[in-house]
ROMAR-41239 format. One record per residue: residue number from 1; y negated, x negated, z negated of N, C-alpha, C, O in turn. Coordinates in steps of 0.2 Angstrom, whole numbers, plus 5000, padded with zeros to 4 digits. Atoms other than C-alpha are relative to their C-alpha. Last residue first. Example, Ala and Ser with C-alpha at 12.3 -4.5 7.8 and 13.67 -1.06 7.14 Angstrom:
BEGIN
+-----+---------+--------+------+----------+---------+-------+---------+--------+------+---------+--------+------+
|  nr | n.north | n.east | n.up | ca.north | ca.east | ca.up | c.north | c.east | c.up | o.north | o.east | o.up |
+-----+---------+--------+------+----------+---------+-------+---------+--------+------+---------+--------+------+
|   2 |    5006 |   5004 | 5001 |     5005 |    4932 |  4964 |    4995 |   5004 | 4997 |    4989 |   5001 | 4996 |
|   1 |    5006 |   4996 | 5000 |     5022 |    4938 |  4961 |    4994 |   4996 | 5000 |    4995 |   4991 | 4997 |
+-----+---------+--------+------+----------+---------+-------+---------+--------+------+---------+--------+------+
This chain:
BEGIN
+-----+---------+--------+------+----------+---------+-------+---------+--------+------+---------+--------+------+
|  nr | n.north | n.east | n.up | ca.north | ca.east | ca.up | c.north | c.east | c.up | o.north | o.east | o.up |
+-----+---------+--------+------+----------+---------+-------+---------+--------+------+---------+--------+------+
|  66 |    4996 |   5007 | 4998 |     4568 |    4847 |  5287 |    5006 |   5002 | 5003 |    5010 |   4997 | 5005 |
|  65 |    5002 |   5002 | 4994 |     4558 |    4864 |  5286 |    5003 |   4994 | 5003 |    5004 |   4993 | 5009 |
|  64 |    4998 |   4995 | 4995 |     4568 |    4871 |  5272 |    4998 |   4998 | 5007 |    5002 |   4999 | 5012 |
|  63 |    4993 |   5001 | 4999 |     4566 |    4855 |  5262 |    5003 |   5005 | 5005 |    5007 |   5003 | 5009 |
|  62 |    4999 |   5006 | 4996 |     4547 |    4856 |  5264 |    5007 |   4998 | 5001 |    5009 |   4996 | 5007 |
|  61 |    5001 |   4998 | 4993 |     4547 |    4874 |  5257 |    5001 |   4994 | 5005 |    5004 |   4995 | 5010 |
|  60 |    5005 |   4997 | 4997 |     4553 |    4868 |  5240 |    5000 |   5002 | 5007 |    5005 |   5000 | 5010 |
|  59 |    5004 |   4995 | 5003 |     4565 |    4855 |  5233 |    4995 |   5004 | 5005 |    4993 |   5001 | 5010 |
|  58 |    5007 |   5000 | 4997 |     4580 |    4846 |  5240 |    4996 |   5005 | 4997 |    4998 |   5011 | 4995 |
|  57 |    5002 |   4995 | 4996 |     4594 |    4846 |  5227 |    4993 |   4999 | 5003 |    4989 |   4998 | 4999 |
|  56 |    4995 |   5000 | 4994 |     4601 |    4830 |  5220 |    4998 |   5005 | 5005 |    4999 |   5004 | 5011 |
|  55 |    5001 |   5006 | 4996 |     4587 |    4828 |  5207 |    5004 |   4999 | 5006 |    5001 |   4995 | 5011 |
|  54 |    5006 |   4999 | 4997 |     4588 |    4846 |  5202 |    4998 |   4994 | 5004 |    4995 |   4994 | 5009 |
|  53 |    4999 |   4995 | 4995 |     4606 |    4844 |  5198 |    4994 |   5001 | 5004 |    4994 |   5001 | 5010 |
|  52 |    4996 |   5004 | 4994 |     4603 |    4828 |  5188 |    5001 |   5005 | 5006 |    5000 |   5002 | 5011 |
|  51 |    5004 |   5005 | 4997 |     4589 |    4838 |  5178 |    5004 |   4996 | 5006 |    5001 |   4995 | 5011 |
|  50 |    5005 |   4996 | 4996 |     4600 |    4853 |  5175 |    4996 |   4995 | 5004 |    4994 |   4995 | 5010 |
|  49 |    4997 |   4998 | 4994 |     4614 |    4841 |  5169 |    4996 |   5004 | 5005 |    4996 |   5003 | 5011 |
|  48 |    5000 |   5006 | 4995 |     4602 |    4833 |  5157 |    5004 |   5002 | 5007 |    5002 |   4999 | 5012 |
|  47 |    5006 |   5002 | 4997 |     4598 |    4850 |  5150 |    5000 |   4994 | 5005 |    4998 |   4994 | 5010 |
|  46 |    5005 |   5003 | 5005 |     4616 |    4854 |  5146 |    4994 |   4999 | 5004 |    4994 |   4999 | 5010 |
|  45 |    5000 |   5007 | 4999 |     4626 |    4867 |  5156 |    4995 |   4997 | 4995 |    4991 |   5000 | 4992 |
|  44 |    4996 |   5003 | 5005 |     4630 |    4885 |  5153 |    5001 |   4993 | 5001 |    5007 |   4991 | 5001 |
|  43 |    4994 |   5003 | 4996 |     4622 |    4891 |  5169 |    5005 |   4997 | 4995 |    5010 |   4994 | 4997 |
|  42 |    4997 |   4996 | 4995 |     4610 |    4903 |  5161 |    5006 |   4998 | 5003 |    5011 |   5001 | 5004 |
|  41 |    4996 |   4995 | 5004 |     4608 |    4892 |  5145 |    5003 |   5005 | 5005 |    5009 |   5007 | 5004 |
|  40 |    4994 |   5002 | 5003 |     4604 |    4877 |  5155 |    5004 |   5005 | 4997 |    5010 |   5005 | 4997 |
|  39 |    4995 |   5001 | 4995 |     4592 |    4887 |  5166 |    5006 |   4997 | 4997 |    5012 |   4999 | 4999 |
|  38 |    4998 |   4994 | 4998 |     4582 |    4893 |  5151 |    5006 |   4999 | 5005 |    5011 |   5003 | 5005 |
|  37 |    4996 |   4997 | 5005 |     4581 |    4876 |  5144 |    5003 |   5007 | 5002 |    5009 |   5008 | 5000 |
|  36 |    4994 |   5004 | 5000 |     4574 |    4869 |  5160 |    5005 |   5003 | 4995 |    5011 |   5003 | 4996 |
|  35 |    5001 |   5007 | 5003 |     4561 |    4883 |  5160 |    5007 |   4996 | 5001 |    5012 |   5000 | 5002 |
|  34 |    4995 |   5003 | 5005 |     4563 |    4898 |  5171 |    4998 |   4993 | 4998 |    4996 |   4989 | 5002 |
|  33 |    4998 |   4994 | 5005 |     4550 |    4909 |  5180 |    5004 |   4997 | 4995 |    5005 |   5001 | 4990 |
|  32 |    5004 |   5001 | 5006 |     4542 |    4894 |  5190 |    5001 |   5005 | 4995 |    4997 |   5006 | 4990 |
|  31 |    5004 |   4994 | 5001 |     4550 |    4901 |  5206 |    4995 |   4999 | 4994 |    4991 |   5003 | 4993 |
|  30 |    5006 |   5000 | 4995 |     4556 |    4883 |  5211 |    4995 |   5006 | 4999 |    4990 |   5006 | 5001 |
|  29 |    5004 |   5004 | 5002 |     4568 |    4883 |  5196 |    4993 |   5000 | 5004 |    4988 |   4999 | 5001 |
|  28 |    5002 |   4998 | 5006 |     4577 |    4898 |  5201 |    4994 |   4996 | 4997 |    4989 |   4998 | 4995 |
|  27 |    5004 |   4994 | 4998 |     4579 |    4892 |  5219 |    4996 |   5003 | 4994 |    4990 |   5004 | 4994 |
|  26 |    5006 |   5003 | 4997 |     4585 |    4875 |  5212 |    4995 |   5006 | 5002 |    4989 |   5005 | 5001 |
|  25 |    5004 |   5003 | 5005 |     4598 |    4884 |  5201 |    4993 |   4997 | 5003 |    4988 |   4998 | 4999 |
|  24 |    5003 |   4994 | 5004 |     4603 |    4895 |  5215 |    4996 |   4997 | 4994 |    4991 |   5000 | 4993 |
|  23 |    5006 |   4997 | 4996 |     4606 |    4880 |  5226 |    4996 |   5005 | 4997 |    4990 |   5006 | 4997 |
|  22 |    5006 |   5005 | 4999 |     4616 |    4871 |  5213 |    4994 |   5003 | 5004 |    4989 |   5002 | 5002 |
|  21 |    5004 |   5000 | 5006 |     4626 |    4887 |  5210 |    4995 |   4995 | 4999 |    4989 |   4997 | 4997 |
|  20 |    5003 |   4993 | 5000 |     4631 |    4889 |  5228 |    4996 |   5000 | 4994 |    4990 |   5002 | 4994 |
|  19 |    5006 |   5001 | 4995 |     4636 |    4870 |  5229 |    4995 |   5007 | 4999 |    4989 |   5006 | 4999 |
|  18 |    4999 |   5000 | 4993 |     4647 |    4874 |  5214 |    4994 |   4998 | 5004 |    4988 |   4998 | 5001 |
|  17 |    5002 |   4995 | 4996 |     4642 |    4868 |  5196 |    5002 |   5000 | 5008 |    5003 |   4994 | 5010 |
|  16 |    5001 |   4994 | 5004 |     4650 |    4858 |  5183 |    4998 |   5006 | 5004 |    5001 |   5011 | 5003 |
|  15 |    5007 |   4998 | 5002 |     4656 |    4845 |  5196 |    5000 |   5006 | 4996 |    5004 |   5011 | 4997 |
|  14 |    5002 |   4994 | 4996 |     4674 |    4839 |  5196 |    4993 |   5002 | 4997 |    4991 |   5001 | 4992 |
|  13 |    5000 |   4994 | 5004 |     4677 |    4822 |  5188 |    4997 |   5005 | 5004 |    4992 |   5004 | 5009 |
|  12 |    5004 |   5001 | 5006 |     4681 |    4808 |  5200 |    5000 |   5007 | 4997 |    5004 |   5011 | 4998 |
|  11 |    5005 |   4995 | 5001 |     4695 |    4808 |  5213 |    4996 |   4999 | 4994 |    4999 |   4995 | 4989 |
|  10 |    5005 |   5002 | 5005 |     4706 |    4795 |  5221 |    4995 |   5005 | 4999 |    4991 |   5007 | 5004 |
|   9 |    4999 |   4996 | 5006 |     4720 |    4803 |  5231 |    4995 |   4999 | 4994 |    4995 |   5002 | 4989 |
|   8 |    5005 |   4995 | 5000 |     4716 |    4796 |  5248 |    5000 |   5005 | 4994 |    4997 |   5011 | 4995 |
|   7 |    4998 |   4994 | 4999 |     4732 |    4787 |  5249 |    4995 |   5006 | 5001 |    4997 |   5012 | 5002 |
|   6 |    4997 |   5001 | 4994 |     4724 |    4770 |  5250 |    5003 |   5007 | 5003 |    5004 |   5008 | 5009 |
|   5 |    5005 |   5000 | 4995 |     4713 |    4775 |  5236 |    5003 |   5000 | 5007 |    5000 |   5003 | 5011 |
|   4 |    5003 |   4994 | 5000 |     4728 |    4780 |  5225 |    4995 |   5000 | 5005 |    4994 |   5005 | 5009 |
|   3 |    4995 |   4996 | 4997 |     4737 |    4764 |  5229 |    4997 |   5007 | 5001 |    4998 |   5010 | 5006 |
|   2 |    5000 |   5002 | 4993 |     4721 |    4754 |  5225 |    5005 |   5004 | 5004 |    5003 |   5006 | 5009 |
|   1 |    5005 |   4997 | 4996 |     4719 |    4764 |  5209 |    5000 |   4998 | 5007 |    4998 |   5002 | 5011 |
+-----+---------+--------+------+----------+---------+-------+---------+--------+------+---------+--------+------+
């Protein structure tokens, strides 16, 4: 791993959702029209993945102002 790190080839698991999908998930959640289970089904991911994604994405209008 040290050799891989020195060559810049060290990688983790690929994210389930692209940046665009993560932003769309946050937007859909903020509308209050979708439950966590609905979002998990729409994006074909698990409920814990939805919660992790929401935790990483800034929320609401305050995030837009920042």
